[in-house]
A tleap script that builds the chain and sets N, CA, C and O, in Angstrom:
source leaprc.protein.ff14SB
mol = sequence {
  NMET LYS GLU THR ILE THR ALA THR ASP PRO
  ARG ILE MET ARG LEU THR THR GLN THR ASP
  ASP ILE THR ALA MET CYS GLN GLN LEU LYS
  ASP GLU TYR HIE PRO LEU LEU HIE GLY LYS
  ARG PHE ILE THR ASP ALA MET LEU SER LYS
  LEU LEU GLY VAL SER ARG ARG THR THR GLN
  ASP TYR ARG ASP ARG ASP LEU ILE PRO TYR
  TYR ARG LEU ASP GLY LYS ILE LEU TYR ALA
  GLU GLU ASP ILE GLU ILE PHE LEU GLN SER
  ASN TYR ARG PRO ASN PHE CASP
}
set mol.1.N position { -23.749 -43.545 -33.864 }
set mol.1.CA position { -23.098 -42.613 -34.749 }
set mol.1.C position { -22.328 -41.585 -33.915 }
set mol.1.O position { -22.866 -41.023 -32.961 }
set mol.2.N position { -21.090 -41.350 -34.276 }
set mol.2.CA position { -20.240 -40.431 -33.527 }
set mol.2.C position { -20.453 -38.998 -33.999 }
set mol.2.O position { -20.636 -38.728 -35.186 }
set mol.3.N position { -20.424 -38.088 -33.022 }
set mol.3.CA position { -20.607 -36.659 -33.312 }
set mol.3.C position { -19.263 -36.055 -33.713 }
set mol.3.O position { -18.243 -36.313 -33.074 }
set mol.4.N position { -19.270 -35.261 -34.759 }
set mol.4.CA position { -18.074 -34.556 -35.195 }
set mol.4.C position { -18.098 -33.147 -34.589 }
set mol.4.O position { -19.054 -32.388 -34.750 }
set mol.5.N position { -17.021 -32.839 -33.898 }
set mol.5.CA position { -16.916 -31.520 -33.267 }
set mol.5.C position { -15.921 -30.695 -34.074 }
set mol.5.O position { -14.800 -31.132 -34.333 }
set mol.6.N position { -16.338 -29.518 -34.461 }
set mol.6.CA position { -15.483 -28.630 -35.253 }
set mol.6.C position { -15.106 -27.400 -34.431 }
set mol.6.O position { -15.599 -27.199 -33.321 }
set mol.7.N position { -14.229 -26.591 -34.997 }
set mol.7.CA position { -13.768 -25.370 -34.324 }
set mol.7.C position { -14.891 -24.369 -34.107 }
set mol.7.O position { -14.788 -23.495 -33.246 }
set mol.8.N position { -15.956 -24.490 -34.878 }
set mol.8.CA position { -17.074 -23.554 -34.726 }
set mol.8.C position { -18.107 -24.036 -33.712 }
set mol.8.O position { -19.098 -23.350 -33.457 }
set mol.9.N position { -17.883 -25.189 -33.146 }
set mol.9.CA position { -18.784 -25.705 -32.105 }
set mol.9.C position { -18.715 -24.759 -30.898 }
set mol.9.O position { -17.620 -24.372 -30.490 }
set mol.10.N position { -19.854 -24.386 -30.327 }
set mol.10.CA position { -19.847 -23.452 -29.180 }
set mol.10.C position { -18.980 -23.921 -28.014 }
set mol.10.O position { -18.394 -23.099 -27.308 }
set mol.11.N position { -18.895 -25.218 -27.810 }
set mol.11.CA position { -18.065 -25.741 -26.711 }
set mol.11.C position { -16.584 -25.484 -26.975 }
set mol.11.O position { -15.838 -25.117 -26.067 }
set mol.12.N position { -16.172 -25.678 -28.208 }
set mol.12.CA position { -14.770 -25.443 -28.565 }
set mol.12.C position { -14.466 -23.946 -28.538 }
set mol.12.O position { -13.399 -23.531 -28.086 }
set mol.13.N position { -15.393 -23.154 -29.015 }
set mol.13.CA position { -15.196 -21.703 -29.000 }
set mol.13.C position { -15.081 -21.189 -27.568 }
set mol.13.O position { -14.249 -20.327 -27.284 }
set mol.14.N position { -15.915 -21.714 -26.660 }
set mol.14.CA position { -15.853 -21.317 -25.256 }
set mol.14.C position { -14.519 -21.753 -24.638 }
set mol.14.O position { -13.902 -20.993 -23.891 }
set mol.15.N position { -14.078 -22.974 -24.949 }
set mol.15.CA position { -12.800 -23.470 -24.446 }
set mol.15.C position { -11.643 -22.607 -24.948 }
set mol.15.O position { -10.716 -22.302 -24.196 }
set mol.16.N position { -11.702 -22.218 -26.216 }
set mol.16.CA position { -10.658 -21.365 -26.792 }
set mol.16.C position { -10.627 -20.007 -26.094 }
set mol.16.O position { -9.553 -19.493 -25.780 }
set mol.17.N position { -11.785 -19.435 -25.855 }
set mol.17.CA position { -11.869 -18.142 -25.166 }
set mol.17.C position { -11.311 -18.253 -23.746 }
set mol.17.O position { -10.549 -17.391 -23.309 }
set mol.18.N position { -11.686 -19.302 -23.034 }
set mol.18.CA position { -11.190 -19.498 -21.673 }
set mol.18.C position { -9.677 -19.694 -21.664 }
set mol.18.O position { -8.989 -19.179 -20.782 }
set mol.19.N position { -9.161 -20.429 -22.630 }
set mol.19.CA position { -7.713 -20.641 -22.730 }
set mol.19.C position { -7.000 -19.314 -22.994 }
set mol.19.O position { -5.954 -19.045 -22.403 }
set mol.20.N position { -7.552 -18.496 -23.866 }
set mol.20.CA position { -6.969 -17.175 -24.139 }
set mol.20.C position { -6.978 -16.307 -22.885 }
set mol.20.O position { -6.005 -15.606 -22.606 }
set mol.21.N position { -8.080 -16.353 -22.123 }
set mol.21.CA position { -8.181 -15.574 -20.885 }
set mol.21.C position { -7.135 -16.023 -19.870 }
set mol.21.O position { -6.491 -15.193 -19.229 }
set mol.22.N position { -6.968 -17.328 -19.725 }
set mol.22.CA position { -5.984 -17.866 -18.778 }
set mol.22.C position { -4.573 -17.486 -19.209 }
set mol.22.O position { -3.739 -17.132 -18.375 }
set mol.23.N position { -4.309 -17.557 -20.498 }
set mol.23.CA position { -2.989 -17.171 -21.016 }
set mol.23.C position { -2.707 -15.694 -20.736 }
set mol.23.O position { -1.596 -15.331 -20.350 }
set mol.24.N position { -3.712 -14.851 -20.932 }
set mol.24.CA position { -3.551 -13.416 -20.665 }
set mol.24.C position { -3.301 -13.157 -19.180 }
set mol.24.O position { -2.473 -12.317 -18.829 }
set mol.25.N position { -4.010 -13.872 -18.311 }
set mol.25.CA position { -3.804 -13.706 -16.862 }
set mol.25.C position { -2.406 -14.156 -16.456 }
set mol.25.O position { -1.758 -13.506 -15.635 }
set mol.26.N position { -1.942 -15.256 -17.024 }
set mol.26.CA position { -0.586 -15.739 -16.724 }
set mol.26.C position { 0.461 -14.725 -17.167 }
set mol.26.O position { 1.434 -14.478 -16.455 }
set mol.27.N position { 0.261 -14.141 -18.337 }
set mol.27.CA position { 1.197 -13.136 -18.828 }
set mol.27.C position { 1.210 -11.910 -17.926 }
set mol.27.O position { 2.269 -11.344 -17.654 }
set mol.28.N position { 0.025 -11.497 -17.459 }
set mol.28.CA position { -0.061 -10.347 -16.565 }
set mol.28.C position { 0.654 -10.649 -15.248 }
set mol.28.O position { 1.374 -9.796 -14.730 }
set mol.29.N position { 0.467 -11.838 -14.706 }
set mol.29.CA position { 1.167 -12.217 -13.475 }
set mol.29.C position { 2.673 -12.201 -13.694 }
set mol.29.O position { 3.423 -11.721 -12.844 }
set mol.30.N position { 3.110 -12.717 -14.820 }
set mol.30.CA position { 4.539 -12.727 -15.127 }
set mol.30.C position { 5.080 -11.307 -15.222 }
set mol.30.O position { 6.154 -11.013 -14.699 }
set mol.31.N position { 4.335 -10.423 -15.892 }
set mol.31.CA position { 4.776 -9.039 -16.071 }
set mol.31.C position { 4.801 -8.260 -14.767 }
set mol.31.O position { 5.648 -7.387 -14.580 }
set mol.32.N position { 3.874 -8.570 -13.862 }
set mol.32.CA position { 3.744 -7.800 -12.625 }
set mol.32.C position { 4.455 -8.428 -11.431 }
set mol.32.O position { 4.488 -7.832 -10.355 }
set mol.33.N position { 5.021 -9.610 -11.600 }
set mol.33.CA position { 5.690 -10.276 -10.491 }
set mol.33.C position { 7.014 -9.593 -10.184 }
set mol.33.O position { 7.832 -9.363 -11.074 }
set mol.34.N position { 7.206 -9.279 -8.932 }
set mol.34.CA position { 8.439 -8.641 -8.489 }
set mol.34.C position { 8.954 -9.425 -7.281 }
set mol.34.O position { 8.394 -9.308 -6.191 }
set mol.35.N position { 9.992 -10.207 -7.455 }
set mol.35.CA position { 10.495 -10.973 -6.317 }
set mol.35.C position { 11.079 -10.063 -5.252 }
set mol.35.O position { 11.527 -8.952 -5.533 }
set mol.36.N position { 11.064 -10.554 -4.039 }
set mol.36.CA position { 11.628 -9.808 -2.920 }
set mol.36.C position { 13.147 -9.863 -2.966 }
set mol.36.O position { 13.731 -10.879 -3.343 }
set mol.37.N position { 13.772 -8.775 -2.584 }
set mol.37.CA position { 15.220 -8.719 -2.435 }
set mol.37.C position { 15.475 -8.129 -1.058 }
set mol.37.O position { 15.261 -6.938 -0.835 }
set mol.38.N position { 15.923 -8.951 -0.156 }
set mol.38.CA position { 16.126 -8.548 1.234 }
set mol.38.C position { 14.846 -7.958 1.825 }
set mol.38.O position { 14.885 -6.970 2.558 }
set mol.39.N position { 13.721 -8.575 1.498 }
set mol.39.CA position { 12.443 -8.154 2.055 }
set mol.39.C position { 11.820 -6.951 1.375 }
set mol.39.O position { 10.781 -6.464 1.822 }
set mol.40.N position { 12.432 -6.456 0.298 }
set mol.40.CA position { 11.901 -5.288 -0.413 }
set mol.40.C position { 11.505 -5.676 -1.829 }
set mol.40.O position { 12.089 -6.570 -2.440 }
set mol.41.N position { 10.499 -4.977 -2.329 }
set mol.41.CA position { 10.102 -5.120 -3.732 }
set mol.41.C position { 10.448 -3.816 -4.442 }
set mol.41.O position { 10.325 -2.730 -3.875 }
set mol.42.N position { 10.878 -3.943 -5.678 }
set mol.42.CA position { 11.290 -2.780 -6.452 }
set mol.42.C position { 10.472 -2.682 -7.732 }
set mol.42.O position { 10.048 -3.689 -8.298 }
set mol.43.N position { 10.260 -1.447 -8.174 }
set mol.43.CA position { 9.593 -1.216 -9.451 }
set mol.43.C position { 10.448 -0.267 -10.280 }
set mol.43.O position { 11.251 0.495 -9.741 }
set mol.44.N position { 10.269 -0.321 -11.578 }
set mol.44.CA position { 11.051 0.522 -12.483 }
set mol.44.C position { 10.410 1.899 -12.605 }
set mol.44.O position { 9.287 2.131 -12.159 }
set mol.45.N position { 11.154 2.791 -13.217 }
set mol.45.CA position { 10.665 4.146 -13.462 }
set mol.45.C position { 9.422 4.128 -14.356 }
set mol.45.O position { 8.464 4.862 -14.115 }
set mol.46.N position { 9.449 3.289 -15.380 }
set mol.46.CA position { 8.296 3.194 -16.282 }
set mol.46.C position { 7.064 2.682 -15.540 }
set mol.46.O position { 5.955 3.172 -15.753 }
set mol.47.N position { 7.265 1.693 -14.668 }
set mol.47.CA position { 6.140 1.154 -13.904 }
set mol.47.C position { 5.581 2.202 -12.949 }
set mol.47.O position { 4.366 2.319 -12.794 }
set mol.48.N position { 6.465 2.964 -12.308 }
set mol.48.CA position { 6.013 3.990 -11.377 }
set mol.48.C position { 5.196 5.060 -12.087 }
set mol.48.O position { 4.139 5.463 -11.601 }
set mol.49.N position { 5.680 5.518 -13.228 }
set mol.49.CA position { 4.936 6.559 -13.941 }
set mol.49.C position { 3.563 6.045 -14.363 }
set mol.49.O position { 2.586 6.792 -14.330 }
set mol.50.N position { 3.483 4.787 -14.756 }
set mol.50.CA position { 2.199 4.203 -15.135 }
set mol.50.C position { 1.277 4.082 -13.920 }
set mol.50.O position { 0.093 4.412 -14.002 }
set mol.51.N position { 1.818 3.611 -12.797 }
set mol.51.CA position { 1.013 3.454 -11.579 }
set mol.51.C position { 0.472 4.786 -11.067 }
set mol.51.O position { -0.675 4.871 -10.626 }
set mol.52.N position { 1.305 5.823 -11.128 }
set mol.52.CA position { 0.893 7.129 -10.620 }
set mol.52.C position { 0.118 7.944 -11.653 }
set mol.52.O position { -0.513 8.945 -11.316 }
set mol.53.N position { 0.168 7.512 -12.904 }
set mol.53.CA position { -0.522 8.250 -13.958 }
set mol.53.C position { 0.159 9.560 -14.285 }
set mol.53.O position { -0.496 10.549 -14.614 }
set mol.54.N position { 1.489 9.562 -14.192 }
set mol.54.CA position { 2.274 10.757 -14.513 }
set mol.54.C position { 3.300 10.387 -15.579 }
set mol.54.O position { 3.534 9.209 -15.848 }
set mol.55.N position { 3.899 11.389 -16.173 }
set mol.55.CA position { 4.913 11.129 -17.194 }
set mol.55.C position { 6.221 10.699 -16.530 }
set mol.55.O position { 6.431 10.901 -15.334 }
set mol.56.N position { 7.078 10.111 -17.332 }
set mol.56.CA position { 8.399 9.730 -16.815 }
set mol.56.C position { 9.225 10.979 -16.511 }
set mol.56.O position { 10.115 10.945 -15.661 }
set mol.57.N position { 8.935 12.058 -17.191 }
set mol.57.CA position { 9.603 13.334 -16.893 }
set mol.57.C position { 9.235 13.797 -15.481 }
set mol.57.O position { 10.068 14.361 -14.772 }
set mol.58.N position { 7.985 13.554 -15.079 }
set mol.58.CA position { 7.557 13.924 -13.730 }
set mol.58.C position { 8.280 13.083 -12.684 }
set mol.58.O position { 8.697 13.603 -11.649 }
set mol.59.N position { 8.432 11.784 -12.948 }
set mol.59.CA position { 9.168 10.955 -11.981 }
set mol.59.C position { 10.630 11.399 -11.907 }
set mol.59.O position { 11.245 11.345 -10.842 }
set mol.60.N position { 11.184 11.838 -13.041 }
set mol.60.CA position { 12.542 12.370 -13.022 }
set mol.60.C position { 12.602 13.642 -12.185 }
set mol.60.O position { 13.567 13.857 -11.453 }
set mol.61.N position { 11.589 14.478 -12.288 }
set mol.61.CA position { 11.515 15.697 -11.487 }
set mol.61.C position { 11.461 15.355 -9.997 }
set mol.61.O position { 12.108 16.014 -9.183 }
set mol.62.N position { 10.686 14.321 -9.641 }
set mol.62.CA position { 10.627 13.879 -8.237 }
set mol.62.C position { 12.019 13.462 -7.752 }
set mol.62.O position { 12.410 13.767 -6.626 }
set mol.63.N position { 12.756 12.766 -8.614 }
set mol.63.CA position { 14.119 12.353 -8.240 }
set mol.63.C position { 15.028 13.568 -8.094 }
set mol.63.O position { 15.782 13.679 -7.127 }
set mol.64.N position { 14.949 14.482 -9.071 }
set mol.64.CA position { 15.815 15.664 -9.062 }
set mol.64.C position { 15.582 16.514 -7.816 }
set mol.64.O position { 16.516 17.123 -7.294 }
set mol.65.N position { 14.347 16.556 -7.341 }
set mol.65.CA position { 14.018 17.345 -6.152 }
set mol.65.C position { 14.120 16.527 -4.869 }
set mol.65.O position { 13.696 16.980 -3.806 }
set mol.66.N position { 14.683 15.319 -4.968 }
set mol.66.CA position { 14.868 14.423 -3.811 }
set mol.66.C position { 13.565 14.128 -3.079 }
set mol.66.O position { 13.547 14.038 -1.851 }
set mol.67.N position { 12.475 13.979 -3.826 }
set mol.67.CA position { 11.184 13.668 -3.216 }
set mol.67.C position { 11.003 12.166 -3.020 }
set mol.67.O position { 10.319 11.738 -2.091 }
set mol.68.N position { 11.612 11.367 -3.891 }
set mol.68.CA position { 11.503 9.911 -3.815 }
set mol.68.C position { 12.904 9.309 -3.864 }
set mol.68.O position { 13.667 9.593 -4.787 }
set mol.69.N position { 13.250 8.475 -2.871 }
set mol.69.CA position { 14.544 7.780 -2.942 }
set mol.69.C position { 14.533 6.776 -4.096 }
set mol.69.O position { 13.488 6.217 -4.429 }
set mol.70.N position { 15.680 6.555 -4.692 }
set mol.70.CA position { 15.769 5.632 -5.815 }
set mol.70.C position { 17.151 5.009 -5.880 }
set mol.70.O position { 18.094 5.465 -5.233 }
set mol.71.N position { 17.244 3.966 -6.672 }
set mol.71.CA position { 18.505 3.283 -6.932 }
set mol.71.C position { 18.782 3.398 -8.425 }
set mol.71.O position { 17.865 3.307 -9.240 }
set mol.72.N position { 20.042 3.598 -8.779 }
set mol.72.CA position { 20.429 3.638 -10.180 }
set mol.72.C position { 21.418 2.486 -10.404 }
set mol.72.O position { 22.498 2.455 -9.815 }
set mol.73.N position { 21.028 1.552 -11.258 }
set mol.73.CA position { 21.881 0.416 -11.586 }
set mol.73.C position { 22.097 0.380 -13.091 }
set mol.73.O position { 21.172 0.106 -13.854 }
set mol.74.N position { 23.310 0.657 -13.506 }
set mol.74.CA position { 23.645 0.674 -14.933 }
set mol.74.C position { 22.655 1.510 -15.741 }
set mol.74.O position { 22.230 1.107 -16.824 }
set mol.75.N position { 22.298 2.655 -15.218 }
set mol.75.CA position { 21.403 3.563 -15.919 }
set mol.75.C position { 19.926 3.271 -15.735 }
set mol.75.O position { 19.084 4.055 -16.173 }
set mol.76.N position { 19.594 2.155 -15.092 }
set mol.76.CA position { 18.191 1.807 -14.853 }
set mol.76.C position { 17.792 2.327 -13.474 }
set mol.76.O position { 18.523 2.146 -12.501 }
set mol.77.N position { 16.634 2.970 -13.396 }
set mol.77.CA position { 16.142 3.543 -12.143 }
set mol.77.C position { 15.178 2.557 -11.492 }
set mol.77.O position { 14.264 2.049 -12.140 }
set mol.78.N position { 15.392 2.293 -10.209 }
set mol.78.CA position { 14.514 1.420 -9.431 }
set mol.78.C position { 14.074 2.142 -8.174 }
set mol.78.O position { 14.825 2.914 -7.579 }
set mol.79.N position { 12.821 1.867 -7.779 }
set mol.79.CA position { 12.266 2.442 -6.560 }
set mol.79.C position { 11.806 1.304 -5.661 }
set mol.79.O position { 11.232 0.327 -6.140 }
set mol.80.N position { 12.053 1.423 -4.369 }
set mol.80.CA position { 11.513 0.463 -3.414 }
set mol.80.C position { 10.034 0.799 -3.203 }
set mol.80.O position { 9.674 1.959 -3.001 }
set mol.81.N position { 9.188 -0.223 -3.252 }
set mol.81.CA position { 7.746 0.018 -3.102 }
set mol.81.C position { 7.434 0.725 -1.785 }
set mol.81.O position { 6.545 1.575 -1.732 }
set mol.82.N position { 8.156 0.379 -0.728 }
set mol.82.CA position { 7.876 1.016 0.567 }
set mol.82.C position { 8.202 2.508 0.531 }
set mol.82.O position { 7.537 3.294 1.205 }
set mol.83.N position { 9.204 2.912 -0.238 }
set mol.83.CA position { 9.530 4.336 -0.383 }
set mol.83.C position { 8.421 5.075 -1.135 }
set mol.83.O position { 8.119 6.229 -0.830 }
set mol.84.N position { 7.824 4.407 -2.110 }
set mol.84.CA position { 6.711 5.005 -2.853 }
set mol.84.C position { 5.521 5.202 -1.919 }
set mol.84.O position { 4.863 6.242 -1.959 }
set mol.85.N position { 5.244 4.208 -1.081 }
set mol.85.CA position { 4.141 4.328 -0.122 }
set mol.85.C position { 4.373 5.495 0.835 }
set mol.85.O position { 3.444 6.246 1.132 }
set mol.86.N position { 5.588 5.647 1.311 }
set mol.86.CA position { 5.923 6.758 2.210 }
set mol.86.C position { 5.727 8.094 1.490 }
set mol.86.O position { 5.163 9.033 2.052 }
set mol.87.N position { 6.196 8.170 0.244 }
set mol.87.CA position { 6.030 9.377 -0.560 }
set mol.87.C position { 4.558 9.727 -0.727 }
set mol.87.O position { 4.173 10.884 -0.561 }
set mol.88.N position { 3.735 8.743 -1.052 }
set mol.88.CA position { 2.311 8.991 -1.241 }
set mol.88.C position { 1.635 9.419 0.063 }
set mol.88.O position { 0.824 10.345 0.067 }
set mol.89.N position { 1.966 8.752 1.160 }
set mol.89.CA position { 1.379 9.118 2.450 }
set mol.89.C position { 1.778 10.538 2.860 }
set mol.89.O position { 0.964 11.282 3.407 }
set mol.90.N position { 3.021 10.906 2.595 }
set mol.90.CA position { 3.466 12.240 3.004 }
set mol.90.C position { 2.817 13.343 2.161 }
set mol.90.O position { 2.796 14.506 2.564 }
set mol.91.N position { 2.297 12.977 1.006 }
set mol.91.CA position { 1.645 13.964 0.137 }
set mol.91.C position { 0.139 13.838 0.122 }
set mol.91.O position { -0.527 14.452 -0.712 }
set mol.92.N position { -0.402 13.060 1.022 }
set mol.92.CA position { -1.859 12.880 1.098 }
set mol.92.C position { -2.495 14.139 1.676 }
set mol.92.O position { -2.069 14.653 2.710 }
set mol.93.N position { -3.507 14.615 0.995 }
set mol.93.CA position { -4.260 15.780 1.454 }
set mol.93.C position { -5.746 15.406 1.452 }
set mol.93.O position { -6.347 15.266 0.387 }
set mol.94.N position { -6.336 15.245 2.635 }
set mol.94.CA position { -7.765 14.869 2.675 }
set mol.94.C position { -8.630 16.004 2.127 }
set mol.94.O position { -8.312 17.184 2.270 }
set mol.95.N position { -9.705 15.613 1.513 }
set mol.95.CA position { -10.641 16.568 0.949 }
set mol.95.C position { -11.813 16.718 1.909 }
set mol.95.O position { -12.637 15.810 2.023 }
set mol.96.N position { -11.898 17.835 2.590 }
set mol.96.CA position { -12.975 18.089 3.536 }
set mol.96.C position { -13.967 19.051 2.926 }
set mol.96.O position { -13.925 20.252 3.194 }
set mol.97.N position { -14.861 18.526 2.104 }
set mol.97.CA position { -15.888 19.384 1.484 }
set mol.97.C position { -17.085 19.537 2.388 }
set mol.97.O position { -18.044 20.221 2.032 }
savepdb mol mol.pdb
quit
């Protein structure tokens, strides 16, 4: 006698969950992938504000005060990742408690 497997079978439910997890990971990789351009990676203004946990107004303030180098292409702001690293290192303050 053959076993009938339905959508409520724990094996199918586990497979569905794993498939959803893999799909979510693929989407995250797609969203976060930044190809190299002449050996540099670039991020957008929105991505930078999210990474630093600051508002986009704050990143604009950094640009206005010439704290972070940036590129403007058709109104879109891009930052080289290496410039962000330099900016962060130059503003590092160790906590000596």
